[in-house]
C-alpha positions, 0 to 999 in steps of 0.5 A, a space after each residue: 486737075 487742068 494745068 494752069 497758065 504757066 509764068 517764069 515764076 513758080 505755080 504752086 497749088 496744093 490739095 489735100 494730097 498733092 502738090 503741083 509745081 510748074 516752072 519752066 526752069 524745073 528739072 525732072 528725075 526718075 521718081 523710083 525706088 532704089 536710087 542709092 542702090 546704083 540707079 544714080 550715075 554718079 553723085 552728081 549725075 544730072 537729071 533729065 530736062 523735061 519737054 514738059 514745063 511741069 516739075 511733077 506731081 508729088 503724093 504727099 504721104 505726110 504733112 509739110 509745113 513749108 515749101 522746099 525748093 532744092 537750088 542743085 541740078 544734082 540727081 543724086 541730091 535730089 533722089 536723097 530728099 526724095 527718098 527721105 519723104 520730102 516734097 520739094 522743087 528743083 531750081 538749079 541756082 546757076 552761078 560762075 563756080 570757076 570765077 568764084 573758086 579762083 577768087 576765093 582761092 587767090 584770096 587764101 580761102 580754104 576748100 571748106 570755105 569754097 564749098 560753103 560759098 558756093 552753096 550759099 550763092 546757089 541758094 541765095 540766087 533762087 531764094 531772091 525769087 522765092 522769098 517764102 521758101 526754104 531754099 536749099 543750096 548745096 556743093 562739094 569740094 575735094 581737096 588733097 595735099 592743098 589742092 582743090 580739084 574740079 571735075 574732069 574735063 576729058 578722059 586725060 584730066 581723069 587720069 591725072 586726077 586719079 594718079 595724083 590721088 593714088 596711094 594718098 588721103 584726100 578730103 571731101 567738103 559737103 556743105 549745104 546752106 538754107 536761105 529764106 527771104 533772101 538770108 541764110 538761116 542755116 549751114 553746115 559744112 562736113 568732111 569726109 576722109 578717103 584713102 586710096 590704094 596705091 593704083 596701077 596705071 593700067 587698072 585706071 586706064 581700063 576704069 576710066 574707059 569703062 565708067 567715063 560717061 559717069 565719072 566725067 560729073 563727079 570731082 575725084 573721077 569716082 562714084 563710091 556707090 559703083 565700081 569707084 568703092 575699089 579704088 579706096 582702103 579707108 573711108 572715114 565720115 558719113 556716106 551722104 557727105 561722099 554722095 554730096 549732101 549733109 543730109 542728116 544734119 539738114 533733116 535734123 535741123 527741119 525736124 526740129 524747127 517743125 518743118 517736117 513731121 517729128 
């Protein structure tokens, strides 16, 4: 099939078996099986930017009634939706997260509210440009003893975070907001409680040295689907929430609405 002329807005062409999406801002990620079995480096591991402008040609195995856009650059979120059989495009909703975080927390906002706000802002940014699509925004926030954490900028930051979390229970708040026509129409925030062992500094030093390339993308400096699981003595909550998306709740809502086959 020949490719059409590209523009700044997504171009979508449907056939009986394929959807073709063209957008210079779209991202690609590996289209293989087994993403949740360790092929994704972390729950926030970024996908690769393609040299081509075509996101990908997706084989449609089911009838899907609506165009879906994931407004997140997270490779693991894309992998979760892909493995669930959804047909979607990726257009990251880029916002100034640090400015939003500082403003909301200064006003007394909670970690849960921050995750929900960031997810909504990302979805709204993309929904304004794609009013007929269902746009999924998502974010995740870690909270411990009233303190909200960001991704580490250096190995020293990672060490400080892990030392603070060692021997304590912290919460991960995973939020998703779906927007349509520039308005939020569904939202969910799930929380997971994770308790770390008391961990020696010597082990943490070696752990960060071995895993820095991947844990640098993850708030909390761990990936539960890899060596990071050894840091924990107890986990209470949904596995998909730890990866950064309330997947079961989202799929259930799409199913009830008839947007995906039931």
